[in-house]
C-alpha positions in Angstrom: 76.4 89.1 -0.2 79.4 86.7 -0.3 81.7 89.6 -0.1 80.2 90.6 3.3 80.6 86.9 4.7 84.1 86.9 3.7 84.7 90.3 5.0 83.2 89.3 8.7 85.2 85.8 8.5 88.5 88.1 8.0 87.3 90.5 10.8 86.6 87.1 13.2 90.4 85.8 12.3 92.1 89.3 12.9 90.3 89.4 16.3 91.8 86.1 17.5 95.1 86.6 16.1 96.4 88.4 19.1 95.2 85.7 21.6 96.8 82.9 19.3 100.1 84.7 19.3 101.5 82.5 22.5 100.2 79.1 21.1 102.4 76.6 19.7 101.2 73.6 18.2 102.4 70.2 19.4 105.3 68.3 18.3 105.0 65.8 15.9 104.0 62.7 18.2 103.2 64.6 21.1 99.6 64.2 23.0 98.1 67.4 23.6 96.6 65.3 26.8 99.5 63.7 27.8 97.6 62.4 30.9 94.6 61.3 29.2 91.3 61.5 30.6 91.1 61.6 34.0 90.4 58.1 35.6 87.4 57.4 38.1 88.2 55.8 41.3 89.0 52.4 40.7 88.2 49.3 43.1 92.0 48.8 43.9 92.2 52.7 44.8 89.2 52.3 47.1 90.8 49.0 48.8 93.9 50.7 49.5 92.2 53.7 50.9 90.0 51.7 53.2 93.1 49.6 54.0 95.1 52.7 55.2 92.2 53.6 57.7 93.0 53.2 61.2 90.5 50.4 62.8 88.7 52.1 65.7 88.0 48.8 67.6 91.7 47.9 67.4 93.2 48.9 71.0 96.9 49.0 69.3 95.2 51.4 66.6 96.6 49.7 63.7 95.6 49.9 60.3 93.2 47.4 58.6 96.0 46.2 56.2 98.1 45.2 59.2 95.5 43.6 61.0 94.7 41.4 58.0 98.8 40.8 57.2 98.7 39.5 60.7 95.4 37.0 60.6 96.9 36.0 56.9 100.4 35.1 58.6 98.7 33.2 61.8 96.5 31.3 59.4 100.0 30.4 57.2 101.6 29.2 60.3 98.6 27.3 61.3 99.1 25.2 58.3 96.3 27.1 55.8 98.1 26.2 52.2 95.5 29.1 50.9 97.0 31.8 53.1 100.5 30.4 52.3 100.3 30.7 49.0 98.7 34.3 49.4 101.8 35.4 51.1 104.2 33.9 48.5 102.5 35.4 46.0 102.2 38.5 47.6 106.3 38.6 48.7 107.9 36.7 46.1 105.5 37.5 43.2 103.7 34.5 41.1 105.4 31.6 39.8 106.0 32.2 36.0 103.8 30.2 34.0 105.2 27.5 31.5 104.4 27.0 28.2 103.8 23.4 26.7 105.1 23.6 23.0 103.6 20.8 21.1 105.2 19.4 18.2 102.3 20.7 16.3 102.2 24.2 17.5 106.4 23.9 16.9 105.4 23.0 13.0 102.8 25.9 12.9 105.3 28.5 14.0 108.3 26.9 11.7 105.8 27.3 8.8 104.8 30.9 9.6 108.6 31.5 9.6 109.2 29.8 6.3 106.3 31.8 4.9 107.7 35.0 6.0 110.8 34.7 4.5 109.6 33.3 1.3 107.2 36.1 0.9 110.1 38.8 1.5 112.2 36.6 -1.5 109.2 37.0 -3.7 109.7 40.9 -3.5 113.3 40.5 -3.7 113.9 41.3 -0.2 116.3 39.1 1.8 114.9 38.3 5.4 117.2 36.4 7.8 115.7 33.4 9.9 116.4 35.4 13.1 114.6 38.6 11.6 111.5 36.5 10.3 111.5 35.1 14.0 111.6 38.4 15.4 109.2 40.1 13.0 106.7 37.2 13.8 106.8 37.7 18.1 105.5 41.2 17.3 102.4 39.2 16.8 102.9 36.1 19.0 105.4 37.2 21.5 106.0 33.4 22.7 107.5 32.8 19.1 110.9 33.9 19.8 111.1 31.8 22.9 109.4 28.8 21.1 111.4 28.5 18.1 114.8 29.5 18.7 
């Protein structure tokens, strides 16, 4: 009985061999589906599509985006701070956030760097302070800016 099952398995694999001849395995680290699963329509995409449409009620045949831009500029000109902020954010980019480093936070980061250096030394490896800061910044990106 087992002999028959083995023979059938061999037949099945032999039958597929011609179809598998053209297939190539993926390179190491290469995805078999590089674009990933198709994404559903996002809200942003839906907004863009609607904003690109022409407003049928507009005598100048402008898009909704053009009309809204004009209205936002008008509000900003008349002193509407929210409209002015919106325009600045969209055209200049949002202002960078500043990080306030308290003495406690700096000491905490310095202790983490010291601990990294000491743990490497305990295992017989030398770790420079700059390397420890870089390693710490992998987990806490602000570390490299705060303690250098």
